[in-house]
N, C-alpha and C positions, 0 to 999 in steps of 0.2 A: 835155801829159803825155808823158813819154819812156819808152818801153818798152825794157828792156835788150836789145841785139842778140843776146846769147848764149842767151836763153830759147828762141826758136824753133829754134835750131840744136840745142840739147840735146834738145828734145822730138822733133825729127825723127830724131835719131840713136837715141833710145830706141825709137821706133816702127819703125825700119828695121834694127834689129839692129846698131847701132853702125856703120852705113855712111852715108856722105853721100848723102842722097837727091837732091842736085842735081848730082852729078858723080862724080869719082873717090872711092875710099875715103879716109876721113879718115886723116891720119897718114902717107900714102904720099909717096914722094919723087918729084920731077920732075913733080908735079901742076901743073896750070894753073888759073888763076882762072876761066877761062871755061867749065870743065867739058867741053871737047871731047875727042876721041880722043887718047890719049897716044902718043908715039913711042918710049918706053922699051922695050927688048927684054925686060926681066925682068918687066914688068907687062903682063898681057893688056889689050887695049883695052877701054874701057868700052862698055857697051851702051846708054848713054843714061840719062836721069833715071828714077828708080824712084818708084813710088807710096808715099808715106810712111804711108798708112793700112792697107796690107796687111802681113801677117806676113812675116818674112824669107824670101827665096827660095833661099838657098844654105846648104849645110853642108860643112864641111871645105874651105872655099876654093873650092867649085864652085857655080855658079848653076844652078837648075832653071828651066824655063819658068814664068813668072808666071801667076797666075789672072786672070780678068777683073776689071776694076775697076768692074763695074756697081754702082750704088748699092743695088739690091735685095740683091745678094749681101753687100754690106758690112753691111747692117742684119740680115740673117739670121744672120750669123756673129758679129756683135758687138752687144752691147746690155747693158742693166743686169743681165740674167740670165746673160750669158756665151753661148758657142756653143751652139746648140740641137741636140739629138740628132735623128738621122734615124730615122723609123719608130716613134717613141715618142709620148709625150704622154698626159695624163690625160683625164678626162671633158670638161674645158674646153679641151683642147689643140687644135692645128690639125688633128689626124688623128682627132677624135672621130667615131664613127659610132653610129647608133641600133641597138638590138638587132634582130636579124633572126629571122624565123620558121624553123622546122626545115627547110623546103624552100628557104630562101634568099631568100624574098620579104620585103618590108618590112611592118611593122605599121601604118604610117601610114594606108593606105586603110581598114583595118578599124576603127581608132580614129575616123576621120572618119565612117564609116557608123554607128557606135554613137552618136556625138554627134547626128547628124541624126535617128536613130530616137528618141532620148530627147526631143529638141526637138519632133518631130511628135507624140509621145504626150502630152507635158505640155501642149501648147498646142492640141491638136485635140479631146481628149476631156474632157468636163466632167460632173461629177456634181452635179446640182442637188438639194438637200434638199427635203423636203415643204413647208416654209414659205417657200421661196425662189423667185425668178424671176431670169432673166438676159436682158440685152439684147445683141444682136450688132450690131456696127458694122463697116463697111468702112474699113480703115486708120485706125480710131479716130475716124471722122467720120460718115459717112452711116449712118442706121439700116437694118438688114437684117431682123431678125426677133426674136421673143421666145422664150426657152427656158423651158419648163415643168419641174416636178419630174421627175427621172429622169436617165438617161444620154443626153447629147446630143453630136453631132459637129459640128464647125465646121472651117473652113480654119485652118491654123496661123497663129500670130502672126508678123508684124504684119499679115498680109493681113486677118484678121478678129480683132477684139478683143471680149472678153466681160466684162461688168460684172454681177456677181451681187449682189442685194439681198434682205434678209429683209423681205418685204412684210406679214407677219402680226405683226411685233414692235410692241408698243405703246411709242411713244417719248414722252418727257416734256420739255417746255420750261418753265422757270420764268421769269416776267417780273416785274420789280420787286424781286427778292430781292437784298439786300445794298446797295441804293441807294434813294433817295427817289423815289417814283413818285406824283406828285400828280395827282389827277383831280377835276374840278369836278362837284359834285352838283347835283341839281335845285333845291335851295333856296340856291344860290350859296355853298356852302361847299366847302372843300378837304379831301380825305381821302387819306391815304397808303395805297396798296393794292398788294398783290402776289398773284399767282394762278398756277396751274399748268394747262397745256394738255396733254392726252393725245391723241395722234394716231398714225396709221399710214398706210402707202402704199396707196392705192386703185387707181391705175393707174400701173405702173412706167414705161411709155413717156412719158406726160405728165409724170411727176415728173422724169424725166431730161432731156427735150428741150424741154418747153414753156417753162419759166422758167429764168432764169440762176441764181437762188439760191432754191430753193423754201422752205428753212427760214427765211430772212430774210423772205420774203413771208408765211409763216405768222405770224411774230412781229408784223409790221406789221398784218396783218388782225386778230389778237387784240387789239392795243392799240386799234385803231379801233372794234371791236365793244364792247369793255369801256367805253370812254369814252362811247359812245352809250348804253349801258345804264345807266351810273351817272348820266348827265345826266337820266334820266327818274325817278330815285329820290332821295328826300330823305336827309339825313345820318343821321337817327335810324334809319331802316330799314336803311341800310348798316352802321352800327356795331352795332346790336342783333342783327343776323343774322336778323331776322324775314322779310325779303324776299330773303335771300341766294340761296335756291334759285331763285327766279324770275329774278334777275339772271343766274345761271349758265346757265339754260336759254336766255334771250334771247341771251346772248353766243355760245353754241354754235351756235344757229340762224343768227345773222348771219355768223359766221365761215364756216360751211359754204356758205352762199349766195355769199359773196364769193369763196371759193377755187374754187368751181365755175365762177363767171364767168371767173376767170383761167385755168381749165384746169390747176390745179396738180396734180391727181391725188392729193390728200390727203383722208383721211376723219378728221374731228374726232370723237374718242370722248367727250370730256367736258372741262369747265372747272371748276376748284375754286379758290375764293377762300381764300387762306391767311392774309392779314394785313390788317386794317383799323384804321388808327390816324390820329390827328390829326397835322398837320405839326409838326415839331420846334420851329418858331419860336413856336407858340401852344399848346404842350402844357400849360403851367401854367394859362393862362386856360381852356383847354378842360376841364381837370380840374375847375376851379371851376364851370364851367357844368354839367358832369355832376353834381357834388355838389348844386348848386342844383336841378337837375331831379329828383334822387332825393328831396330834401327836399319838393319840391312834390308829387311822387307819393305820398310818405308822408302828407302832410297831406290830400291828396285822398282817400286810402283811409280815413283816420280820419273825415273828413266824411261819406263814404258810409256808413261803419259807424254813425255817430250818426243819420244820416237813416233808416237801416233800423230802428234802435231806436225812434225817434219814430213811424215809420209803423206799427210793430207795436203800439205802445201805443195809437195812435189807432184802429187797426182793432179792438183789444180793447175799447176804450171804446165804440165804435160797436156792437159785438156785444152788449155789456152793455145799452146803451140800448135796443136792439131787443127784448131779452128783457123789460126793464122795461115797455116800451110794450105788449107782448102782455098782461102782467098788468094793466096799467092799463085796457085795454079790457074786461077781464073784471070788475074791481071798481074803478071810478074813485075813489070816496070813500076807501076803505081804502088804496089805493095812494098817493093824494095825501097823506093824513095820515102814512103811513109815510115818504114822501120828505121831508116837512117835518121829522119828528123826526130822521131821519138827517142832514139838512143842518144843523139846529141843533146836533146833537151834534158834528158835525165842526167847526163854527165856534167853539163855546164850550168846546171841549176844552182848549185851551191858555190860557184866560183865568183870572186870579186873582180874579174877581168872581163873586159868587153872588146872583142876583136871584130872590126868591120872591114870587109874587103870591097872597096869601091874606089873609083877614080876621084882624086881630089880630096880624099879623106885620109887623115892620119891613120896608119894601120892600127896603132894602139891608142885607145882613148880610155883612160882610167876613170870612167864615170863614177863608179862606186867610191873610189878614193876621194874624188872631188866632192862628192856629196857628204862624205864623212867629215872632211876638213871644214866644210861650210857649217855643218852642224856644231862642231866644236868651237868655231870662232864666234858664233852667236851666243853661246852660253845658255844656261838654263833660263827658261822663260817662266815668269810668275803669272799665274792665272788667278784673277780676283773674281769671286762670286758675287751675286747680287746682294746678298746679305752683308758682305763686308763693305761694299760701296756705301750702303746706307749708314753704316756705323761710323765711317770716316767723316 
């Protein structure tokens, strides 16, 4: 690549005020190519090469002493913003100064003291509410003491760190909600069950420093206690709700004993079973089984009702027989004849034969048959009302 030779020459002449920076002034006569001192009497001798990056040093044909060619001076006087003014500048300029107090002092020490005072007040004074407690640790690690309700003082953060918890708040964890939670019952059946656990913090120091994750430990203890309690109960008891209260009581007792063994610092307030359903895979067959059980229960109730009716009738007949027996003991012959007549009347009441045992009378007289034939021979009779007679 070839660069035209006249470019640098023209650039140097423009920066040096149209003078040759490498020797004698351009355009003069008797100049030499080597830029040395001239011998011409009309032209003053040259003072040597000039810095092409400084402004022109002479006016009206006379040269003044040149300024220093230090690189710092060059960048102070020349740049994208032009020559900088002395003694000026805005808030971001090189001569910016912070506001001073009336006496001439600086505000910086007072601002620093105010920041330190706010930091000490905010991290050293703690207002503990009546239902709360706080634990103090050294540098966020080693336990120091427990803060009770009221106003407490500690060393500023991060020397001492304070963690405040509401120890009286009843917290709730729902287990098995929104997902299938299958548990095996005592009669080898599966039930989808969800339940709610209510608890609060009993010992704040144990709750924070004994276990890595006390809430996860609580959930695992609840699942273990619930599976143990359901394994002792059959499916009908769980689904019907008849033994639900007993299951909840057993789960709460086992959870509390297990958490106390771990030293979790948690008090279990109660357990409530929310949902008991059959698994989704067998829900249709399970509904059929429930329907069959309902039909069996209905038939059993009807059988029990019929049993009670028969028993009542038998008891009534026995009471009647006892009364008859008392009368029989008083008059045996009369009672015997009366029983005979009543029995024969009950037996012959629905028969169509009449038997008469008397002298001169045919032993068998079919009176009902004669009456029936007489009725058939007469035929149906027509009954005419008063209104019909007038119309004829």
